[in-house]
Each structure stands twice: as C-alpha cells, then as structure tokens.
N, C-alpha and C positions, 0 to 999 in steps of 0.2 A: 840262559833260560829263555824259551820262546815267549814272545809277548802275547798275553791273553787277548783273544779277539773281543772287540767291543760289542756289548750287547746291543741288538737292534732296538731302535726307538719303539716304544709302545709295548715291548715284551714285559710281561709281569708273570708272577707265579703265586698261586693261591697257597693257603696254609698247608695243603697236602703236597706242595711241590709241583702241581700240574700247571703247565704253561698256558697263557692266554695273551691276547693282544687287547690293549685298551686305548681307545681314542683319547686325545688330549682334552683337558678341561675346556680350553678355548673352543675346540671343535664341537664338543657336546653342547656348550653354551650357545653356540651359533646354530644349533639344530642338526648337526651331522647325525644321520639316521642310525649309523652303526656304533654302538657304545662299546661292546666287548665281543670278542670272538674266541670261543673255546678251541685251543690248539692241542689238547691232550693227546690226540691221535698222532701228533708229530713229535711227541716227547722224546722218542728214541731216534729221531732223525734230525740232528742239529742243523744240517745244511738246509733241509726242507723247511724246518722251523724258521730259520733265519730268512729264507727267501720269501716265505709267506708273510712274515712280519714287515719286511721291506716293501712288499707289494701293498699291504694294507696301509702302511704309513703313506706311501705315494698317492693312493687313491684318496686318502683323507686330505692330504695337502692340495691335491688337484681340485677337490670339492671346495676347499677353503678359498682357493684362488679364483675359481671360475663360478662358484655358486652351484655347481652341479657336478656329477661324476663325468669323467672323461668318456666319451663315446668311442670305443675302439674300432679299428678297421679290420675287416675280415680279409685274410690273405691266403686262405685255403688250408691253414693248419688247424689242428685241434685246439691249440692254445688260443688262437684268435677266435675260434668258435665259442670256447668257454667264456672268453671275455665278453663277446656279444651277448651270449645267453644270460650273463650276470648283470648286464648294464642296460639292455633294451627294455624300456618300460612296458612293452607289450609281451615280454617273455613270460612263460609259465613259471619261471623261477620266482617271480614276485607273487605267485598265487599259492605257493607252498605254505602249508601250515607250519607253525613253530616247531613242532616235533619232527617234521620231515626236513625243515630247513637246516637243522643242526648238522646232520651227516653230510648234507650237500656242502655246507660251508667248510667242513673238515676235509672232505675228499676232493673237491674241485681244485684247490691249490696243489694237492698231491698229483692229481691227473695232469695238471698243467705242467708240473715239473718233470713228470715221467714220460708223457706222450705228447706234450704240447708242440713239440718240434715236428711231429709226423704230419704229413699231408694227407688229407681225408681221401683224395682221389687216388692215392697210392697205397691205401690200406685196404686189406681184404679180411675175410673170415678167419684165415689162418693166423693173422696177426691178433685178432681178437681172442682166439682160443689160447694162443701163446701168452697173451697178457693175463688171461683168466688163470692159467696154471701158475703164473708167477705170483699173482695177487692172492691166490688161495694156498700158497706154500707158507707154512708158519716160519716166523723169524725166531731163531734160538734165543732164549731157552724154551720158548713155546714149542709144543709138539703137535697140538691139535690144528688141523687144517682150517683155514679161514675162508670157508666157502661163502658164508653170509656176507663178508666184506667184499669178496670178489663179485658177487652177484649185485651188491649195491653199487659198485663202481660201474658195471655194465649198465645198470638202470640209469645212472646219472649221465653216462655217455649217450644213451638212447634219448634221454629227455632233451639234451642239448642238440643232438642231431635232428630230432623231430622239430624243434624250433627252427633249425637251419632250413628244413624243408619248407616250413611256413614262410620263411624269409626269402625263399628261392635262392639260397646260397649254393654256389657250385659244389658239386660232389656230394651234398647231403642226401638228396633223394636216392641215389644209387647205394650209398652206404647204409641208409635206413632199410633198404631192401636186404642187403647183406646181413644186417643184424637180425632181421625177421627170420631168416632161414638158418642162422647159426645157433646150434644148441649148446647149452652149458650144463654143467653138473647141477643137479637140483639139491636143495637143502633136505636133509633127512627130517622126517616128521618127529616131533618131540613125543616121547613115550611116557614121560614123567606125569603122574597125576597123584592127587591126594584123595584118601578115602574120608568118609565122614568123620571117623574117629580122629584122624589127623587134623582136620579142620577144627574140631572141638578142642584138641590139645593146643593148637595155634591160638585160638581165641583165649583160652585160659592163660597162656603165656603172655599174651598182650595185656591182659588185665593185671597179671602179676608184675609186669614191667611198667605199669602205670600209664598205659595208653588204651583206654576202653573204646575209643572211637576206631582205632585200628581193628579191634576185634569185630566191631559192627561192619567195617568194610570187608573183612574176610568173609563174614556170613553172607553179606549181600552179593559179593563176587561169586561165591560158591552156589548158593541157593537160587540166585537170580540169573546166573550164567552171564554176568555183565563184565565188561572190560574194566580193568583196574582204574584207568583214568576217567572212566565214565561213572565211577563211584567217588573217588577221592578228588577228581577235578584236575586241572592243570594250571601252572603258572606260565603265562604267555607274555611276550614282549608288549609294551605299551602300544606299539604300532599295529597290533593285531586288530582286525575289524570288528571282532565280537565285543560288545560293551561289557563293562564290569565296574562295580563300585568298590572292589577290594584291591587295593594297590599296596605293593611292598618292594622296596629296593629296585625301582625301575621296572617292575613287572606287574601284571594284573592277573587275577585269578578268575577262572571260569569253570563252573561245574555245578552238580546238582545241589540244591539246598533243601531245607525242610519243607519249603513251600511246594516242592515237587512231589511230596507225599501227601495225599489227601486224608480225610478223617477215617476212611475205610482202609488205610494202609496201602493204597495203590500208588505205585510210583509211575510217573510219566516223564520220560526224558528223551531228548533227541541225541543219539550217540554221535561222537565226533566223526565217525566214519560216513554218516549219512547227512550231516547237517548242511553240507554244501551241494548234495546231489539230490537224493529222493526226499530228504527231510523226514524219513521214516522214524517213528518213535518206538522205543521199547516200552511195554506196559507190563508191570510186574505186580502181582498181588502178594505183598509181603505177609498178609494174614495167613497165607498158605505155606509160609516158610518158618519152620519151628525155630531154627537157629536165629533168624532175624528177629522173630517175636521175642525171644529170650533177651537179645541184646537191646532191643527197643524198650523193654520193660525196665531196664536199668538207666534210661535216660529221662530225667525229670522233665516235666512239661515246660517249665520255664527256661530250659536249655535247648528246646527244639526250635531254634531259629538260626538263620545264617547257613553257612556251609554244613553239609551232612558230616563230613569227616574232618576233624581238626586235631592238631598236635596239642596235647595237654600242656606241653612246656611253653608254647608260644601263643596258644589260643587262636591260631590261624591254620589254614590248610597246610598239610605237609608239602614239602618240596619233593620232587622226584627222588633226589638222592637221599633225603632224610627218610622217606618212606622205605626205600630199598635197604638202607642201612639198618633200620629198625626190623625189617623182615628177617635179616640175617641173624639178628639176636633172637627173634621169636622162633625161627627155624631151629636154632641150636638148643634153645630151652625146651622146645617141644619134641626134640628128637627126630626132626624131619630131615631126610637126606639133603646134603649140601647142593645137589644138582637140581633140586626142586625150586622153581621160581615162584614168586607171588603170582605172576600172571598165569601160572598153571591152574589157579583156582577156578577160572572160568571154564577151561577145558575139562577140569575135573568134574565140574557140575554137569557138563554135557555128557561126559563119560558115564556118570551115574545114571543120567536120564536114559541113555541108550541101553544100559544094562537092565534098566527097569522096563524096557520095551516101548519107550516114548516114541511116537511117530516123528519122522524127520520133518514133516510139514509143520507140526507143532513147534519143533525146536527152531525152525526158521523164523516163525512168527515171534517167538520169545526173544531171539537173539537180534532182532532188529533188521532182518534181511528184508529187502524190498518186496512189497506186496504186488500182486498183479494189478496192472493199471486200471482195469475195469472194475475193481472192487472199491466200494466207497469207503471213505475214512471211518465213518461211523460203524459200518458193519465189520470192517477189519479190526478196529479198536476192540470191539467186543470179542472178535475171534481170537485176538492175542490174549486177552484176559482168560478166556476159557482154555486156550492152549496151555498157558502157564499153570492154571489150576490142575489140569489133567496131568502135566508133567510132575508138579509138586506132589500129587497124590501117588503117582507111580513110584517116585523116588523113595518115599517113606517105606515102601514094601522091601527094599533091598538094604536097609540099614539095620 
C-alpha cells in the first residue's frame, strides 16, 4: 500500500469539508496579519492546494524569523511579479476591500502555479486568449462554462501588471498595452428578476421561517433598489480601516443602522461602491415604499437600535453565508425559481421602475451613481429624494 502523503502544515477543514489554511497560534499571538485563508477554490486540486499551503506556511515562518514578510526579487516571470504585487506595501493589493481580497487570495496562488514560470516579455495576446479559453472551460462533472472566473483571473493579472508598470518593472508596460487591445468573451447579462408578488411571497416565507428582519431586508432591496450588502452590512477583517464597535470571531461588522433612518423614514447611507471614491450617498424615502412601511410597522420602537438587519438566532448581523443559505430556504418555500439570486432583488426593483417609465436620470440618483461635480450636495440630496419619490409613485402603477 502506498504511503499517504503527509498533510501540509496549517491545512484545516471546516465542518462542511472546505479546506482553509490557518496560521499557528504563536504567529497570531505575535501579530501575524494573516489569520486564515479560504482555499475552497482549490478543493478539487490537491497539488495546488498543497503548494498554496506550503507557500503560506513559508511566508508565516519568514515573518516570524524576520519580523516582516520576505521582499521577493523580480526576475521577469509572472510568478515573481505576483510575489512583488502581494508584498510591496505600496501595491494596490493592500488597498483592496475585504470582499475583493477574497478572490484575489484564492486565484493568485493558482495563477502562480499555472503561469508563474512564464516570462512576461515572451508572452503575447494569443497566450492570454489561450489561457482564457482554458480557464473558462468547465471541469467535469460541471458543464457550464466559467466565463466569470476567467474574466476575474484576467483582471487580477491586469492589476499585477499595472503595478509592475508603476514600479517600472521590465516587460510590464508592453504587456499592459497588449492586455488593453486583447478582447475577451463578455459575461451574459442576467435576465432573472422578481415581480412584486414574488417579493411579497419571499417576505412571508421569511416571517414563517422566523427571520422577520430578512423580510425587511428584501423589501428595502426591492423598493429602494439597494445592494444586498448595503442593507444587511458586511463582516470585515479587523484590519479593515473602517471603524466598528461590533466585533465577532476576529471580524468586525459595518453597515447601516437604525440611526441612518430619520424620523421621516428617510435613509441616508454611503454605499460601499462609493465610500472610497466620490462618497456619494443614497437617499431613500421609505415612507413612499409600501412593502418597507409594512415591515417597519412590525418592528417595535424599543427594537429600533443597532444594525438594521439581524439574525433572530444570534441577535447579530447575518454572515454572508448564513444570509445566502437562508435565502435558499425562502426561495424554496416561496416557489421562486432556483436560478434567482437574492442580489437580483435590486435589479428587479430597477426593472419594475423602468417598466413604469421612470426616467434613467432619476434611477441614477436613487442608485447612488455619482452626481455632476458642479451640483451642490444640498441641491443634489433634495434631487435624489424627489427622484425616489417619483420612481416609487410610478412603480405603484404597475403592481
């Protein structure tokens, strides 16, 4: 019998069998910044999984011995570029938000393993297109092409190469130009959306399943055309620069609270998409939203504090996975097709608005898109309120 290969140090599996790498207790106690890394994307690739764990373990040991991460040397290969991109403190990698950082941490080791040996100055657009075809080809038993994954990998390469241009690393400027002129297959637009009757059914199912705040979230997403995470909030690493007083299991929560809704039921919130750029707010008059008004009427005044959306079982905001798993139960109970995502609620709201003839300019204001620079904040704030009220009135005519 062949001897079983020893499990690499740091490799752990969660209760669902998904792999992860975890730093040692001594490293965490010493302040090592990387606590855990989700490796579920490599679950079906034992060799890549092992290589990633070994690399993570080596980086941790180097940090422990030197007090800082090893600064790699660029040798003209993609592998060395990725290493520089992930280690240089001036890299845009360290500016990524937590939600964007997760796929980067999953795919960068995969890229290093698959194309790390390739020299940047010997690679051209035909190589890129060949890689894209390979990455978008499904792995059996899957049959659906993975275009989103392939496009994400190309985006990560572009980010690393762009930083290479900033660092004046040989070959990067020329390759960045090649990436600019090379076209890749686009993602198909999602066509799934929910009608008002389906949202009502989803809200009822959420109540029946004991999660009334989830029903409130669905109503706000749909009638306010707000992104899911701009209603339920997000759990972020403790290292995230945004402050928070809500901490759990090494993470902190940031999102809208009851304090963001004033006495006139007007919500003001800066979306995650604009908080680091324009700072543009969304301004929603929930008094003009029948579904939201119905849900708010069920929330006692003494419970209107802290995060808007909480899990009844824990009393704290939902985790991303917990929220998605609960949506699967709601969807089944409400008879909603399995290919409809919770995130489709926002697009469904805009679809209803367009069907009602709402002007695109009004929809831009409501969805938090950047205002013209010469428009004052006070005037634009009022314009957004009026835009939402016009949209809400129009939507009522098509239900």
